[in-house]
N, C-alpha and C positions, 0 to 999 in steps of 0.2 A: 282366076288368080290364085297362086299358091302362096301362103304365108309361112315364111321360115321362122320357127321358134326355137329359141335355145332355152333349155330347161335345166335349171339347177336344183337338184333335189334337196341339197343342204345337208345338215347334221341333225342329230337327235330325232325328233318327230318329223323332220322335213321330208324324207322320203315316203313316209306314210301318207301324209296330207298332199304332197305333190302327186302321188299316184291318183289320188281321188280327183284332183284337178285335171290331170291328163286324161282320165276316163271321161270326165265332163266334156272335155274338148273333142273327144272322139265321138260322143254323141252329138255334139254340135255340128261336127263335120258331116256325119251321116244325115242328120235331120235337115240340115240347111245347104247341103252340098257345098261346103267351104273346104278348100283343100289345105290342110295344115301339114307342114313338114316339121316334125318335132325332133330335135337332136339333144340328147342329154349330155351335159358338160359338168365338170366337177369344180366346186369352189368351196372354201370354208376350211374347217378343221380337217376334214377328210382329205382335201387336196394339199393342205400344209404338210400333212404326215407322209403323203405319197410323193409330192413333187418338191417339197421344201418352200412352196409358195402357196399362199391362201387363194391367190388369183392367178393361176398359171398362165403363161403366154398362150398355150393351145387353147384354153378356155376363152381368152380375150379375143383371139383371132376368130374363133367360132361366133362368138356374140357379135362382133363387128360385121359379119357377113349375114346376120339375121335381120328380120324386120322387127323383131320384138323379144323380150326375154321375160320368162317367169322364173321365180326364184323362191324356194323354200327357205325357211329361217336357217341361219348358220350359228356356230358356236362362239367360242372365245375370239375367233378371228374376224367377227362381224365387220369391224371397222376397216380392216384390210380389204374387205370384199365390197360392202355396199357404198361406203364412203368414197373409196377410190373410184368406183364405177360411176357415181354421181358426178364426180369431178371430170373423170376421163371422157364421158359421153355428154357432158353439159346437161345433166337431167336437172334442170333449174327448178321444176315445180315437183313438190311432194304434195300429193292429193290424199287427204285422209277423210273420207266420209263417216259420219256417225248418225245412226237412225234407230228408231225403235223398231223391233221385230216381233213377229207373233209368238206368244208364249214365252217370252224372255222377259225377266224381271229387269226393268230399268227405273230410273228416277221419275220419269215421266213417259206417258204414252204416245206423245206426239213429237218426238225428237226427230229433226231432219236437218242436219247441218253438214257443212264441209269445211275442213281447214285446209287453206291454201298456204303451204309453207315454203319460204324461199329455201332453196336446197343446196346452194353451192358456196355460200359464204358464212359470216359470223364466226363464232369460237370454233365451229366444227371444221374450219379449215385446218386446225390441228397446229397452228403456228405458236409454239411454246418454247420457252427457254428458261434456263436457270440464270439467276442474277444474284450471286453471293448466296445468302441464306433465304433468299426469296425465289418464287417462281412466277413467270409472267406468261399470260395468254393474250395474243393479239386479235381484237374482234374487228374483222373488215367488213364495212357495209359500203357498197357503191351505189351510185345513182343508177347506172345501167341495169344491175340486177333487181333493185328495187322497183324500178319502173315496169320491168318485164313481168314480174310476178304480180304487181298490182293490175296490170293489163289482163293477165290471165284470170285473176280473181274477179275483175268486173265483168269480163266476158262470160264467165260462169254464172254470175248473179244474173245477168240478163236472161238466162235460160231457166232461172229458178224464181225466187221471190223477190228479186231486186233489192237486196239489202247486203251491204258490205260492212263488216266491222274491222277496222285496223287496230291491232293490238300491239302495244309498245311500251317502253318505260322512258319516254323522252323527258320527263321530269327529273330524271336523274343522269341518264345516258343522253345528254343534250346534243352531242355532235352525231353519234352514230345513229341512234334512234330518231333524232331530229331529222336527219337526212332521209331515213326511211319514210317517216310520216309525210314530210313534204313531197316526196316523189309520188306516194300514193294520192295525196290530195291533187297533185298536178294531173295524174292520169284520170282522176274522178271527173275532171272537167269535160272529158270526152264522153262521159256516161251519165248525162243529166237525169236519166230516168232512174238511176240506181241511188238509193239513200245510203249516205256514208256516215258512220258513226265512229267514235274512237273510245278505247278502254285501255287503261293501264293493265299490264299483264296479270298483276295480282287481283285487280277487280274482275278481270275476265275469268280468272281460276275460280273465283267465289261464284261468280253468275253462272258459269256453266253448271254448278251444282244447284243453284237456287232457281234459275229460269233457263234451262238448256233449250226450251222450246222457242225462246225469243231469237235464237241465232239462225242465220241463213248461211252466209259465206264469211269466214274469219280469214284475214290475210296477215301474216306476221313473219318474223324473222325466224332463222333456222332453229335456234335452240328453244326459244319460246314455243315455236310450232312443235317441236318434238315432245316437249313436257305437256302441252295442253292437249295435243292429239291422243296421247295415252289416257289423259283424265277424261276427255270426252268419250273415248271407247268404253271406259269403264261405267261412266254415267249411263251409256246407252245399252249396257249388258255384259260387257267383258271384252278383253283383247282376243278371245277365241273367235269373236264374230267381226273383227276389224280388218277390212282390206286396205291396201294402200298402192298408189301409182307413183312412180318416178318418171316424169316426162320431160323430154326435150323437144327440139324443133322437129326431128324426124326419127327419133328413136325413144322408147320407153321400156321401163322395167316394172313388173308387177309382183308384189309380194305380200303376205300377211304382216300385220304390225307386231306380232308376238314373236318371242324367241324360240330356241330350239328345244327347250324343256327336256333335257337328257334324262331327268328323273322318271319320266313316263314313256320314254321311247321304247317302241317294241310291245307294249302291252295292249295296244288297240284302243286306248281311251281318248286319243288326241282329237280335238275338234277340227274338222277339215273345212268349216264354213268360211272362215276368214280367207283361206286359200281359194275356194271356189269363188267367192265374191270378188276376189282380186282378178280371176278370169273374166268376170262380168265387166269390170273396169278395162280389162285389156281389149275386150270385144268392142266396148264403145270407143275406145281410142282408135282401134283400127277402122271403125265405121267413119269416124271424123277425119283421120289422116289419110285414108285411102279412098273415101268416098264410096263405101261399100254398105249399102242398105242392109244386105244379108246379115252382116256383122251386128247391126243395131238389133235387128229382129232376134238373133242369137243371144245377145245380152239380155234381152227382155225374157227370154226363155229360162236362161240360167237364174236370174233373179226370181222368177215365179216358181222355179223348181225348189229353190232354197226356202222361199216363203211358204210354199205348200208343206214342205217337209217339217217345218217348225210348227205350223199350224196343227200338224198330225202328231205332234209331240215326238218327233224323230230326233232326239238329241243326245249328246254325250252326257256323261256323268256329271261334269263341273258345272253344267247349265240345267241340271235337274232331270236328265234323261237316263236311259239304260243302254242305249245303242253303242255299237263299237264303231271305230273310224271307217272301216271298209263298208260296213253296212250302210252307213249314211251316204258315203260316196256312191254306193251302187244305186241306192234309191233316188239320189238326185240325178245320176246319169240317165236312169230309166225314165225319169220324168221329163227331162230334156228331150230324150228320144220321142217321146209321145206327146210333145207340146203342140197345142192347137192355138193358133193366133185369133 
């Protein structure tokens, strides 16, 4: 089987870290005999300047014909790219794992959690308007979206430690968050083996710092999930290590959590780990979606290559190392190529 992958290099440090991810995929292809057809497309500030649109029609058409998309960070036009793609492709799951990694300073040594964030509704629909001297934003929460994100979270918990925490603010947002919580509880009845708990979003933010190791799967609404996932990434070591997935029924997009960091673009100090771990998430998704065992084994190889590099203190400056972006990418790609199961 050939997998067609649209590759968006992005802006700032995007092209540097995307190159590392592409090289890792080339090693995966050679080591596991998986055929990838990677096609580079433009989106973000660079596309806005060249085409007048941050997400050109030619890029969209290419992505629509792909099995999956990998995306580097984009600059000021990020909302016009990723938020639009989430809605266009109905990428209703935003998956953001946070875990302790070797030789990385984190608040605790045994963090292993994942935030399952509803990705299509809430205030991020961008439904805003002026009302005299006031401004109003509409928050939309539907039963359909709430139940399907809850189902995804419970299915994930069944493969992990069987714990789900639903995070909300229903004591204040009684109607919208009330609907979300009740939808999650309704779905929980189908997963009696999974322990369900609740936290208000402010208490969750506190407990992510105090006891991050207590969490397994967190399910929450769009904006709360955005904020908490960045916090969780920092608790586990930093945004430069944090991958993410945007997942729909038959299509998915994978990207690092962090931004384009134009201030360090081109000097070779960008950390490629988040981008490479996003490739690992992509391979896991392909394995599940396409029933391809080779992709699952490849995902394990990517993860091991990253872990081994960190164990050997192969890190960029911002996490206490001395290596350059391309050096780290080459070492990880080589490790994948030499992987032994």
